[in-house]
TORMI-378820 format. One record per residue (C-alpha): residue number from 0; z, x, y. Coordinates in nm, 3 decimals. Each point is the difference from the previous one (the first is absolute). Example, Ala and Ser with C-alpha at 12.3 -4.5 7.8 and 13.67 -1.06 7.14 Angstrom:
2
<atom num="0" w="0.780" u="1.230" v="-0.450"/>
<atom num="1" w="-0.066" u="0.137" v="0.344"/>
END
This chain:
213
<atom num="0" w="13.371" u="8.002" v="7.789"/>
<atom num="1" w="0.373" u="-0.073" v="0.038"/>
<atom num="2" w="0.222" u="0.260" v="-0.164"/>
<atom num="3" w="0.246" u="-0.140" v="-0.254"/>
<atom num="4" w="0.346" u="0.147" v="-0.008"/>
<atom num="5" w="0.176" u="0.050" v="-0.328"/>
<atom num="6" w="0.277" u="-0.231" v="-0.115"/>
<atom num="7" w="0.356" u="0.081" v="-0.097"/>
<atom num="8" w="0.145" u="-0.104" v="-0.337"/>
<atom num="9" w="0.378" u="0.034" v="-0.043"/>
<atom num="10" w="0.141" u="-0.003" v="-0.354"/>
<atom num="11" w="0.371" u="-0.019" v="-0.083"/>
<atom num="12" w="0.196" u="-0.035" v="-0.323"/>
<atom num="13" w="0.337" u="0.087" v="-0.148"/>
<atom num="14" w="0.017" u="0.333" v="-0.179"/>
<atom num="15" w="-0.146" u="-0.035" v="-0.350"/>
<atom num="16" w="-0.210" u="-0.311" v="0.067"/>
<atom num="17" w="-0.325" u="0.189" v="-0.070"/>
<atom num="18" w="-0.137" u="0.029" v="0.352"/>
<atom num="19" w="-0.136" u="0.353" v="-0.050"/>
<atom num="20" w="-0.198" u="-0.107" v="-0.307"/>
<atom num="21" w="-0.150" u="-0.295" v="0.186"/>
<atom num="22" w="-0.099" u="0.216" v="0.297"/>
<atom num="23" w="-0.174" u="0.243" v="-0.234"/>
<atom num="24" w="-0.184" u="-0.296" v="-0.154"/>
<atom num="25" w="-0.108" u="-0.112" v="0.346"/>
<atom num="26" w="-0.126" u="0.345" v="0.097"/>
<atom num="27" w="-0.198" u="0.040" v="-0.323"/>
<atom num="28" w="-0.133" u="-0.357" v="0.023"/>
<atom num="29" w="-0.143" u="0.053" v="0.350"/>
<atom num="30" w="-0.199" u="0.321" v="-0.023"/>
<atom num="31" w="-0.212" u="-0.006" v="0.317"/>
<atom num="32" w="0.241" u="0.217" v="0.200"/>
<atom num="33" w="0.070" u="-0.274" v="0.253"/>
<atom num="34" w="0.367" u="-0.030" v="-0.093"/>
<atom num="35" w="0.261" u="0.270" v="0.048"/>
<atom num="36" w="0.350" u="0.028" v="-0.140"/>
<atom num="37" w="0.230" u="0.140" v="0.267"/>
<atom num="38" w="0.226" u="0.263" v="-0.157"/>
<atom num="39" w="0.353" u="-0.028" v="0.136"/>
<atom num="40" w="0.231" u="0.285" v="0.096"/>
<atom num="41" w="0.333" u="0.021" v="-0.183"/>
<atom num="42" w="0.303" u="0.224" v="-0.020"/>
<atom num="43" w="0.069" u="-0.075" v="-0.368"/>
<atom num="44" w="-0.080" u="0.252" v="-0.269"/>
<atom num="45" w="-0.328" u="-0.034" v="-0.194"/>
<atom num="46" w="0.030" u="-0.168" v="-0.337"/>
<atom num="47" w="-0.167" u="0.135" v="-0.312"/>
<atom num="48" w="-0.378" u="-0.018" v="0.038"/>
<atom num="49" w="-0.001" u="-0.086" v="0.371"/>
<atom num="50" w="-0.238" u="0.201" v="0.219"/>
<atom num="51" w="0.073" u="0.094" v="0.360"/>
<atom num="52" w="-0.258" u="-0.159" v="0.231"/>
<atom num="53" w="-0.111" u="-0.244" v="-0.268"/>
<atom num="54" w="0.311" u="-0.200" v="-0.090"/>
<atom num="55" w="0.203" u="0.095" v="0.308"/>
<atom num="56" w="0.019" u="0.266" v="0.266"/>
<atom num="57" w="0.328" u="0.162" v="-0.103"/>
<atom num="58" w="0.186" u="0.145" v="0.299"/>
<atom num="59" w="0.350" u="0.120" v="0.077"/>
<atom num="60" w="0.259" u="-0.186" v="0.204"/>
<atom num="61" w="-0.052" u="0.224" v="0.305"/>
<atom num="62" w="-0.377" u="-0.049" v="0.000"/>
<atom num="63" w="0.039" u="-0.376" v="-0.037"/>
<atom num="64" w="0.241" u="-0.016" v="0.292"/>
<atom num="65" w="-0.242" u="0.207" v="0.208"/>
<atom num="66" w="-0.279" u="-0.249" v="-0.077"/>
<atom num="67" w="0.227" u="-0.285" v="0.109"/>
<atom num="68" w="0.079" u="0.179" v="0.325"/>
<atom num="69" w="-0.371" u="0.061" v="0.064"/>
<atom num="70" w="-0.084" u="-0.368" v="-0.066"/>
<atom num="71" w="-0.231" u="0.079" v="-0.293"/>
<atom num="72" w="0.090" u="-0.305" v="-0.208"/>
<atom num="73" w="-0.117" u="-0.359" v="0.027"/>
<atom num="74" w="0.321" u="-0.085" v="-0.182"/>
<atom num="75" w="0.269" u="0.180" v="-0.193"/>
<atom num="76" w="0.306" u="-0.104" v="-0.194"/>
<atom num="77" w="0.278" u="0.126" v="-0.224"/>
<atom num="78" w="-0.041" u="-0.133" v="-0.355"/>
<atom num="79" w="0.223" u="0.094" v="-0.295"/>
<atom num="80" w="0.154" u="0.286" v="0.206"/>
<atom num="81" w="-0.340" u="0.153" v="0.083"/>
<atom num="82" w="-0.229" u="-0.035" v="0.299"/>
<atom num="83" w="-0.354" u="-0.139" v="-0.012"/>
<atom num="84" w="-0.253" u="-0.021" v="0.283"/>
<atom num="85" w="-0.359" u="-0.108" v="0.071"/>
<atom num="86" w="-0.220" u="0.238" v="0.197"/>
<atom num="87" w="-0.120" u="-0.153" v="0.326"/>
<atom num="88" w="-0.296" u="0.237" v="0.049"/>
<atom num="89" w="-0.140" u="-0.051" v="-0.351"/>
<atom num="90" w="0.017" u="-0.379" v="0.001"/>
<atom num="91" w="-0.133" u="-0.056" v="0.351"/>
<atom num="92" w="-0.291" u="0.240" v="-0.052"/>
<atom num="93" w="-0.105" u="-0.171" v="-0.323"/>
<atom num="94" w="0.018" u="-0.349" v="0.149"/>
<atom num="95" w="-0.200" u="0.107" v="0.309"/>
<atom num="96" w="-0.270" u="0.139" v="-0.230"/>
<atom num="97" w="-0.036" u="-0.336" v="-0.176"/>
<atom num="98" w="0.188" u="0.101" v="-0.315"/>
<atom num="99" w="0.251" u="-0.240" v="-0.154"/>
<atom num="100" w="0.343" u="0.154" v="-0.055"/>
<atom num="101" w="0.255" u="-0.083" v="-0.271"/>
<atom num="102" w="0.366" u="0.076" v="0.070"/>
<atom num="103" w="0.270" u="0.017" v="-0.266"/>
<atom num="104" w="0.319" u="-0.060" v="0.197"/>
<atom num="105" w="0.339" u="-0.159" v="-0.044"/>
<atom num="106" w="0.109" u="-0.337" v="0.138"/>
<atom num="107" w="0.156" u="0.153" v="0.312"/>
<atom num="108" w="-0.316" u="0.189" v="0.091"/>
<atom num="109" w="-0.221" u="-0.299" v="-0.078"/>
<atom num="110" w="0.201" u="-0.215" v="0.239"/>
<atom num="111" w="-0.036" u="0.252" v="0.281"/>
<atom num="112" w="-0.373" u="0.049" v="-0.055"/>
<atom num="113" w="-0.065" u="-0.374" v="-0.022"/>
<atom num="114" w="0.127" u="-0.027" v="0.358"/>
<atom num="115" w="-0.224" u="0.288" v="0.111"/>
<atom num="116" w="-0.302" u="-0.125" v="-0.197"/>
<atom num="117" w="0.024" u="-0.381" v="-0.026"/>
<atom num="118" w="-0.354" u="-0.004" v="-0.139"/>
<atom num="119" w="0.102" u="0.215" v="-0.301"/>
<atom num="120" w="-0.014" u="-0.151" v="-0.350"/>
<atom num="121" w="0.333" u="0.022" v="-0.184"/>
<atom num="122" w="0.042" u="-0.011" v="-0.379"/>
<atom num="123" w="0.326" u="-0.009" v="-0.196"/>
<atom num="124" w="0.009" u="0.105" v="-0.366"/>
<atom num="125" w="0.262" u="-0.183" v="-0.204"/>
<atom num="126" w="0.120" u="0.102" v="-0.347"/>
<atom num="127" w="-0.004" u="-0.284" v="-0.254"/>
<atom num="128" w="0.382" u="0.004" v="-0.028"/>
<atom num="129" w="0.310" u="0.202" v="0.077"/>
<atom num="130" w="0.032" u="0.086" v="-0.369"/>
<atom num="131" w="-0.354" u="0.136" v="-0.011"/>
<atom num="132" w="0.055" u="0.202" v="0.317"/>
<atom num="133" w="0.316" u="0.152" v="-0.148"/>
<atom num="134" w="-0.190" u="0.086" v="-0.319"/>
<atom num="135" w="-0.279" u="0.170" v="0.194"/>
<atom num="136" w="0.243" u="0.203" v="0.209"/>
<atom num="137" w="0.191" u="0.116" v="-0.307"/>
<atom num="138" w="-0.312" u="0.078" v="-0.205"/>
<atom num="139" w="-0.163" u="0.216" v="0.266"/>
<atom num="140" w="0.304" u="0.228" v="-0.028"/>
<atom num="141" w="0.002" u="0.117" v="0.362"/>
<atom num="142" w="0.352" u="-0.113" v="0.089"/>
<atom num="143" w="0.347" u="-0.006" v="-0.149"/>
<atom num="144" w="0.139" u="-0.338" v="-0.109"/>
<atom num="145" w="0.219" u="-0.023" v="0.311"/>
<atom num="146" w="-0.302" u="0.067" v="0.225"/>
<atom num="147" w="-0.201" u="-0.266" v="-0.184"/>
<atom num="148" w="0.280" u="-0.247" v="0.075"/>
<atom num="149" w="-0.010" u="0.095" v="0.368"/>
<atom num="150" w="-0.375" u="-0.045" v="0.013"/>
<atom num="151" w="0.034" u="-0.345" v="-0.157"/>
<atom num="152" w="0.254" u="-0.095" v="0.267"/>
<atom num="153" w="-0.245" u="0.108" v="0.271"/>
<atom num="154" w="-0.288" u="-0.179" v="-0.174"/>
<atom num="155" w="0.182" u="-0.333" v="0.031"/>
<atom num="156" w="0.018" u="0.047" v="0.377"/>
<atom num="157" w="-0.373" u="0.090" v="0.006"/>
<atom num="158" w="-0.117" u="-0.281" v="-0.228"/>
<atom num="159" w="0.165" u="-0.265" v="0.213"/>
<atom num="160" w="-0.246" u="0.090" v="0.279"/>
<atom num="161" w="-0.316" u="-0.073" v="-0.198"/>
<atom num="162" w="-0.058" u="-0.318" v="0.207"/>
<atom num="163" w="-0.067" u="0.216" v="0.306"/>
<atom num="164" w="-0.322" u="0.131" v="-0.159"/>
<atom num="165" w="-0.351" u="-0.151" v="0.003"/>
<atom num="166" w="-0.061" u="0.050" v="-0.371"/>
<atom num="167" w="0.226" u="0.034" v="-0.305"/>
<atom num="168" w="-0.106" u="0.146" v="-0.335"/>
<atom num="169" w="0.227" u="-0.036" v="-0.303"/>
<atom num="170" w="-0.062" u="0.311" v="-0.206"/>
<atom num="171" w="0.054" u="-0.140" v="-0.348"/>
<atom num="172" w="-0.331" u="0.145" v="-0.117"/>
<atom num="173" w="-0.129" u="0.318" v="0.167"/>
<atom num="174" w="-0.370" u="-0.072" v="-0.054"/>
<atom num="175" w="0.021" u="-0.356" v="0.129"/>
<atom num="176" w="0.217" u="0.104" v="0.297"/>
<atom num="177" w="-0.245" u="0.278" v="0.085"/>
<atom num="178" w="-0.290" u="-0.246" v="0.002"/>
<atom num="179" w="0.202" u="-0.222" v="0.234"/>
<atom num="180" w="0.054" u="0.285" v="0.245"/>
<atom num="181" w="-0.369" u="0.093" v="-0.005"/>
<atom num="182" w="-0.091" u="-0.366" v="0.057"/>
<atom num="183" w="0.221" u="-0.012" v="0.312"/>
<atom num="184" w="-0.169" u="0.309" v="0.136"/>
<atom num="185" w="-0.354" u="-0.117" v="-0.076"/>
<atom num="186" w="0.061" u="-0.344" v="0.150"/>
<atom num="187" w="0.075" u="0.165" v="0.334"/>
<atom num="188" w="-0.313" u="0.211" v="-0.032"/>
<atom num="189" w="-0.228" u="-0.304" v="-0.018"/>
<atom num="190" w="0.134" u="-0.198" v="0.295"/>
<atom num="191" w="-0.263" u="-0.088" v="0.259"/>
<atom num="192" w="0.145" u="0.228" v="0.268"/>
<atom num="193" w="-0.020" u="0.298" v="-0.236"/>
<atom num="194" w="-0.363" u="-0.054" v="-0.107"/>
<atom num="195" w="-0.141" u="-0.162" v="0.312"/>
<atom num="196" w="-0.171" u="0.315" v="0.131"/>
<atom num="197" w="-0.165" u="0.082" v="-0.334"/>
<atom num="198" w="-0.092" u="-0.366" v="-0.057"/>
<atom num="199" w="-0.165" u="-0.024" v="0.343"/>
<atom num="200" w="-0.233" u="0.287" v="-0.095"/>
<atom num="201" w="-0.105" u="-0.192" v="-0.312"/>
<atom num="202" w="-0.059" u="-0.315" v="0.204"/>
<atom num="203" w="-0.207" u="0.188" v="0.258"/>
<atom num="204" w="-0.225" u="0.120" v="-0.279"/>
<atom num="205" w="-0.073" u="-0.362" v="-0.091"/>
<atom num="206" w="-0.072" u="-0.085" v="0.362"/>
<atom num="207" w="-0.255" u="0.280" v="0.022"/>
<atom num="208" w="-0.174" u="-0.120" v="-0.314"/>
<atom num="209" w="-0.354" u="-0.127" v="0.048"/>
<atom num="210" w="-0.154" u="-0.226" v="-0.258"/>
<atom num="211" w="-0.331" u="0.149" v="-0.126"/>
<atom num="212" w="-0.300" u="-0.201" v="0.115"/>
END
């Protein structure tokens, strides 16, 4: 039976667009263990409620630079004055074992990985409007007003690149947007090339069937 490699799903969104909530909805909506969320490394400080190893691998600047020097990242980038990187060993191992991998990375990283993995599926999460994005950033209370303004400036640069992605989800309703993300994932799961090996076993069972005399 031909082994099926896992597939790579790359998600990007401006800060505050609700990407983390949608990823959690995806992970809870597909409970068979065949999908893995790749936890990124970052040099930024943990926010309230974030767990090391679950939300991010929080590391210092020196450790991050060492990982760069030792070629441990598939991609890395500086975003909002902090560094973020995707572990090469973790992602490649999961894909080789037939597990689908979801990456939460910025536009810069997505562009680099799309060149490395042209078969990857890319999804951009859009907020319903600039006003709504500003409201979400202010209400979450994680940044000062000046920092919120800077993030909005960066988001405009990011949003303009949505046409470079395979799929776009407008997150005007979290439940509906979550269903859309799950639908994208499940559609890939049921393509012929993904189920061909399992389907051939079913078909062989019919071929071996003998009609009772």
